[in-house]
C-alpha positions as semicolon CSV with decimal commas, in nm:
position;residue;x (nm);y (nm);z (nm)
1;X;2,275;0,422;-5,046
2;X;2,579;0,238;-4,911
3;X;2,584;-0,138;-4,842
4;X;2,687;-0,063;-4,482
5;X;2,377;0,154;-4,430
6;X;2,154;-0,115;-4,578
7;X;2,304;-0,380;-4,349
8;X;2,254;-0,157;-4,042
9;X;1,895;-0,085;-4,143
10;X;1,824;-0,454;-4,184
11;X;1,971;-0,527;-3,840
12;X;1,761;-0,256;-3,675
13;X;1,444;-0,388;-3,839
14;X;1,531;-0,740;-3,727
15;X;1,600;-0,622;-3,371
16;X;1,264;-0,447;-3,362
17;X;1,094;-0,763;-3,483
18;X;1,261;-0,964;-3,208
19;X;1,155;-0,740;-2,915
20;X;0,808;-0,645;-3,038
21;X;0,530;-0,836;-2,865
22;X;0,267;-0,986;-3,101
23;X;-0,076;-0,827;-3,082
24;X;-0,310;-1,007;-2,843
25;X;-0,583;-1,218;-2,996
26;X;-0,955;-1,182;-2,924
27;X;-0,969;-1,518;-2,752
28;X;-1,014;-1,656;-2,401
29;X;-0,718;-1,808;-2,221
30;X;-0,772;-2,028;-1,916
31;X;-0,520;-2,072;-1,633
32;X;-0,543;-2,384;-1,418
33;X;-0,169;-2,407;-1,345
34;X;0,144;-2,201;-1,411
35;X;0,199;-2,410;-1,725
36;X;-0,103;-2,235;-1,880
37;X;0,013;-1,876;-1,828
38;X;0,225;-1,817;-2,141
39;X;-0,052;-1,921;-2,377
40;X;-0,333;-1,753;-2,179
41;X;-0,176;-1,407;-2,181
42;X;-0,182;-1,405;-2,562
43;X;-0,559;-1,354;-2,532
44;X;-0,754;-1,045;-2,434
45;X;-0,970;-1,243;-2,190
46;X;-0,796;-1,447;-1,920
47;X;-0,987;-1,673;-1,679
48;X;-0,819;-1,804;-1,363
49;X;-0,942;-2,131;-1,214
50;X;-0,861;-2,269;-0,868
51;X;-0,507;-2,406;-0,838
52;X;-0,200;-2,409;-0,617
53;X;0,114;-2,218;-0,718
54;X;0,425;-2,429;-0,654
55;X;0,653;-2,322;-0,370
56;X;0,913;-2,062;-0,462
57;X;0,749;-1,952;-0,789
58;X;0,573;-1,628;-0,885
59;X;0,233;-1,635;-1,052
60;X;0,325;-1,368;-1,307
61;X;0,071;-1,221;-1,550
62;X;0,231;-0,999;-1,814
63;X;-0,088;-0,894;-1,990
64;X;-0,157;-0,737;-2,327
65;X;-0,309;-0,391;-2,321
66;X;-0,686;-0,396;-2,276
67;X;-0,705;-0,745;-2,125
68;X;-0,991;-0,852;-1,896
69;X;-0,903;-1,098;-1,618
70;X;-1,168;-1,301;-1,436
71;X;-1,095;-1,504;-1,125
72;X;-1,321;-1,811;-1,128
73;X;-1,162;-1,983;-0,828
74;X;-0,922;-1,940;-0,537
75;X;-0,542;-1,944;-0,575
76;X;-0,323;-2,086;-0,299
77;X;0,053;-2,042;-0,270
78;X;0,265;-2,331;-0,144
79;X;0,516;-2,244;0,128
80;X;0,885;-2,165;0,087
81;X;1,116;-1,920;0,263
82;X;1,208;-1,687;-0,022
83;X;1,176;-1,320;-0,120
84;X;0,872;-1,345;-0,350
85;X;0,652;-1,188;-0,475
86;X;0,388;-1,458;-0,486
87;X;0,178;-1,278;-0,748
88;X;0,255;-1,007;-1,002
89;X;0,035;-0,853;-1,268
90;X;0,138;-0,591;-1,525
91;X;-0,021;-0,423;-1,825
92;X;-0,215;-0,115;-1,933
93;X;-0,591;-0,060;-1,940
94;X;-0,655;-0,386;-1,755
95;X;-0,988;-0,492;-1,605
96;X;-0,917;-0,736;-1,322
97;X;-1,229;-0,895;-1,172
98;X;-1,166;-1,098;-0,859
99;X;-1,532;-1,195;-0,825
100;X;-1,477;-1,235;-0,451
101;X;-1,216;-1,509;-0,489
102;X;-0,907;-1,544;-0,272
103;X;-0,529;-1,539;-0,299
104;X;-0,418;-1,744;0,005
105;X;-0,062;-1,672;0,116
106;X;-0,044;-1,939;0,389
107;X;0,076;-1,676;0,636
108;X;0,061;-1,892;0,951
109;X;0,337;-2,111;0,806
110;X;0,568;-1,805;0,808
111;X;0,451;-1,591;1,100
112;X;0,695;-1,563;1,390
113;X;0,615;-1,218;1,532
114;X;0,913;-1,062;1,353
115;X;0,786;-0,992;1,002
116;X;1,069;-0,859;0,788
117;X;1,286;-0,780;1,093
118;X;1,425;-1,128;1,143
119;X;1,331;-1,491;1,169
120;X;1,256;-1,680;0,849
121;X;1,255;-1,511;0,508
122;X;0,902;-1,422;0,405
123;X;0,778;-1,340;0,053
124;X;0,723;-0,963;0,054
125;X;0,532;-0,810;-0,096
126;X;0,287;-1,088;-0,155
127;X;0,112;-0,905;-0,441
128;X;0,272;-0,668;-0,694
129;X;0,021;-0,460;-0,889
130;X;0,170;-0,290;-1,194
131;X;-0,138;-0,223;-1,406
132;X;-0,357;0,069;-1,504
133;X;-0,735;0,035;-1,530
134;X;-0,931;-0,137;-1,254
135;X;-0,857;-0,405;-0,996
136;X;-1,161;-0,506;-0,795
137;X;-1,329;-0,757;-0,562
138;X;-1,019;-0,959;-0,468
139;X;-0,954;-1,116;-0,127
140;X;-0,608;-1,175;0,017
141;X;-0,596;-1,418;0,307
142;X;-0,301;-1,456;0,545
143;X;-0,016;-1,276;0,372
144;X;0,332;-1,384;0,486
145;X;0,429;-1,017;0,540
146;X;0,351;-0,701;0,334
147;X;0,049;-0,746;0,112
148;X;0,022;-0,507;-0,186
149;X;0,293;-0,308;-0,359
150;X;0,130;-0,073;-0,610
151;X;0,322;0,099;-0,893
152;X;0,064;0,163;-1,165
153;X;0,190;0,297;-1,503
154;X;-0,124;0,511;-1,559
155;X;-0,446;0,581;-1,363
156;X;-0,569;0,286;-1,157
157;X;-0,877;0,236;-0,939
158;X;-0,854;-0,038;-0,676
159;X;-1,188;-0,118;-0,511
160;X;-1,383;-0,364;-0,298
161;X;-1,081;-0,556;-0,173
162;X;-1,051;-0,760;0,144
163;X;-0,721;-0,813;0,323
164;X;-0,775;-1,062;0,605
165;X;-0,471;-1,113;0,823
166;X;-0,686;-1,124;1,137
167;X;-0,543;-1,465;1,234
168;X;-0,209;-1,288;1,283
169;X;-0,341;-1,093;1,582
170;X;-0,292;-1,392;1,811
171;X;0,047;-1,524;1,926
172;X;0,173;-1,858;1,802
173;X;0,444;-2,100;1,912
174;X;0,713;-1,897;1,730
175;X;0,617;-1,539;1,829
176;X;0,719;-1,531;2,196
177;X;0,382;-1,405;2,314
178;X;0,356;-1,129;2,052
179;X;0,109;-1,111;1,767
180;X;0,226;-1,371;1,516
181;X;0,165;-1,145;1,217
182;X;0,403;-0,851;1,174
183;X;0,492;-0,603;0,895
184;X;0,167;-0,697;0,721
185;X;0,121;-0,356;0,555
186;X;-0,198;-0,343;0,350
187;X;-0,086;-0,113;0,067
188;X;0,264;0,024;0,003
189;X;0,239;0,289;-0,269
190;X;0,508;0,473;-0,463
191;X;0,308;0,596;-0,757
192;X;0,073;0,856;-0,902
193;X;-0,292;0,867;-1,016
194;X;-0,416;0,596;-0,782
195;X;-0,750;0,553;-0,605
196;X;-0,809;0,287;-0,338
197;X;-1,168;0,266;-0,217
198;X;-1,442;0,062;-0,049
199;X;-1,204;-0,198;0,094
200;X;-1,150;-0,368;0,430
201;X;-0,802;-0,424;0,572
202;X;-0,737;-0,620;0,894
203;X;-0,365;-0,643;0,960
204;X;-0,080;-0,571;1,203
205;X;0,096;-0,276;1,036
206;X;0,011;0,028;0,823
207;X;-0,325;0,006;0,651
208;X;-0,180;0,236;0,384
209;X;0,178;0,362;0,350
210;X;0,253;0,625;0,084
211;X;0,628;0,645;0,032
212;X;0,629;0,882;-0,266
213;X;0,397;0,999;-0,541
214;X;0,106;1,228;-0,615
215;X;-0,266;1,235;-0,686
216;X;-0,350;0,946;-0,453
217;X;-0,699;0,906;-0,304
218;X;-0,778;0,665;-0,019
219;X;-1,150;0,669;0,056
220;X;-1,433;0,477;0,222
221;X;-1,203;0,204;0,350
222;X;-1,207;0,026;0,685
223;X;-0,876;-0,031;0,866
224;X;-0,874;-0,274;1,160
225;X;-0,604;-0,368;1,408
226;X;-0,291;-0,215;1,257
227;X;-0,093;0,109;1,264
228;X;-0,338;0,337;1,083
229;X;-0,319;0,534;0,759
230;X;0,031;0,666;0,693
231;X;0,213;0,904;0,467
232;X;0,566;0,766;0,491
233;X;0,803;0,667;0,605
234;X;0,958;0,937;0,387
235;X;1,320;0,886;0,286
236;X;1,559;1,115;0,094
237;X;1,502;1,269;-0,250
238;X;1,128;1,203;-0,281
239;X;0,817;1,414;-0,326
240;X;0,468;1,343;-0,197
241;X;0,184;1,576;-0,300
242;X;-0,188;1,583;-0,364
243;X;-0,297;1,313;-0,118
244;X;-0,665;1,284;-0,015
245;X;-0,759;1,063;0,281
246;X;-1,136;1,075;0,326
247;X;-1,435;0,896;0,477
248;X;-1,236;0,604;0,616
249;X;-1,309;0,409;0,936
250;X;-1,008;0,325;1,153
251;X;-1,073;0,076;1,435
252;X;-0,837;-0,039;1,711
253;X;-0,518;0,088;1,545
254;X;-0,208;0,238;1,708
255;X;-0,307;0,570;1,556
256;X;-0,563;0,682;1,301
257;X;-0,366;0,923;1,082
258;X;0,010;0,956;1,065
259;X;0,285;1,131;0,870
260;X;0,630;0,988;0,942
261;X;0,955;1,115;0,793
262;X;1,296;0,969;0,858
263;X;1,520;1,174;1,083
264;X;1,809;1,107;0,844
265;X;1,619;1,202;0,526
266;X;1,721;1,497;0,309
267;X;1,596;1,690;0,004
268;X;1,236;1,565;0,025
269;X;0,900;1,743;0,018
270;X;0,558;1,645;0,154
271;X;0,277;1,886;0,070
272;X;-0,097;1,916;0,010
273;X;-0,223;1,635;0,235
274;X;-0,598;1,659;0,297
275;X;-0,802;1,467;0,556
276;X;-1,182;1,477;0,553
277;X;-1,459;1,274;0,713
278;X;-1,243;1,004;0,874
279;X;-1,357;0,827;1,192
280;X;-1,128;0,655;1,439
281;X;-1,208;0,457;1,756
282;X;-1,008;0,249;2,001
283;X;-0,683;0,424;1,909
284;X;-0,407;0,284;2,126
285;X;-0,130;0,546;2,107
286;X;-0,229;0,861;1,914
287;X;-0,519;1,010;1,725
288;X;-0,295;1,207;1,489
289;X;0,084;1,167;1,483
290;X;0,310;1,383;1,267
291;X;0,666;1,288;1,345
292;X;0,998;1,375;1,179
293;X;1,210;1,149;1,400
294;X;1,128;0,811;1,243
295;X;1,219;0,534;1,324
296;X;1,203;0,680;1,675
297;X;0,868;0,804;1,801
298;X;0,881;1,165;1,924
299;X;1,258;1,151;1,931
300;X;1,505;1,403;1,787
301;X;1,354;1,522;1,457
302;X;1,545;1,577;1,136
303;X;1,487;1,879;0,914
304;X;1,555;1,735;0,568
305;X;1,188;1,686;0,475
306;X;0,985;2,002;0,410
307;X;0,628;1,953;0,526
308;X;0,348;2,192;0,430
309;X;-0,027;2,220;0,364
310;X;-0,146;1,942;0,595
311;X;-0,516;2,020;0,634
312;X;-0,821;1,872;0,810
313;X;-1,109;2,029;0,620
314;X;-1,454;1,946;0,483
315;X;-1,645;1,683;0,683
316;X;-1,533;1,644;1,043
317;X;-1,258;1,396;1,121
318;X;-1,377;1,246;1,452
319;X;-1,121;1,043;1,649
320;X;-1,143;0,883;1,994
321;X;-0,824;0,764;2,164
322;X;-0,786;0,526;2,456
323;X;-0,739;0,669;2,805
324;X;-0,360;0,620;2,804
325;X;-0,312;0,757;2,450
326;X;-0,230;1,107;2,323
327;X;-0,479;1,295;2,111
328;X;-0,240;1,480;1,877
329;X;0,140;1,489;1,863
330;X;0,341;1,697;1,616
331;X;0,721;1,670;1,617
332;X;0,877;1,890;1,348
333;X;1,239;1,950;1,268
334;X;1,368;2,304;1,298
335;X;1,211;2,506;1,016
336;X;1,087;2,200;0,831
337;X;0,711;2,243;0,891
338;X;0,594;2,556;0,711
339;X;0,287;2,760;0,621
340;X;-0,057;2,765;0,777
341;X;-0,242;2,438;0,832
342;X;-0,621;2,447;0,864
343;X;-0,735;2,189;1,119
344;X;-1,092;2,317;1,158
345;X;-1,242;1,976;1,073
346;X;-1,053;1,774;1,337
347;X;-1,205;1,666;1,669
348;X;-1,017;1,429;1,898
349;X;-1,144;1,306;2,234
350;X;-1,016;1,084;2,513
351;X;-0,663;1,043;2,644
352;X;-0,439;1,344;2,697
353;X;-0,293;1,624;2,488
354;X;0,031;1,544;2,310
355;X;0,324;1,778;2,237
356;X;0,344;2,012;1,940
357;X;0,710;2,092;1,877
358;X;0,883;2,346;1,651
359;X;0,567;2,462;1,474
360;X;0,301;2,723;1,539
361;X;0,119;2,716;1,205
362;X;-0,175;2,493;1,306
363;X;-0,495;2,701;1,303
364;X;-0,855;2,644;1,413
365;X;-0,773;2,358;1,647
366;X;-0,699;2,306;2,014
367;X;-0,660;1,991;2,221
């Protein structure tokens, strides 16, 4: 064996030793400030006490596989105009127990009615979730803008969460008469093998927005005040498939159920979207909106996103729109909506019938 080979082997072993993370210890780490994080994450149990995260810093938990996290107090984020995120957690096979405690984003200090469209820079998303396992019983209060970005590395169940941005419904001195909160999306998801269930979201934008991914279930949630449950907006070169939206309650939203694809998008596919047992009331603009002209609403649609197998089946989806709203609007690009869609479990009342453009494949439904 040559000396050169031996030297290279030694270097590779040394490099591996440098990048390998030590195995976590069966101990309990306690976090009462950011100074405690590095030591705490060496343990397989991490307890979080009440504290305030300094302005402009991320509370970042890079956890060992199999860690259990327990919130034992509320965490507040001091205010600074920066990109964020305010909180990030990563790791595999994690059990994250919020125990009903709160992450407070101090949203009123940022809100100006513009969200991410202008005004001051707002940390967005507030919360980045990059774990597999379970994440449960956590409250987020007053997010500066978008709340959760979810990109789990393996199956994840999110349950019993509260997102309370209800204070953003009212105008403030900076919002020119508009709702002060804006772009406060509940969940932005670009992932696979994700379930979100038994949660309450009160915000001023999408309750759920699925931008790409597969095998996503959104069930038994309550969405209040925002823009409804959305697939999209869909951009170029992405696939969305195997989405189940079931048994949710949508109250006082712009629409209950929406698929939105960008007019400029190309080479994308959205397929196998199933709605069952959803209830919507007080819908301000639409019951169901499927629109391929985003960011315009019912504008000139693009045809670069192929849309198929959008079905309302199983338990009845019962939606009631306001008197000046449209029950169902479908705006497809030429040849981009395909196949037969079974809408036998959709009932929409109130308002007026909306247009259905460039598609005749909807069966078992009339408005």
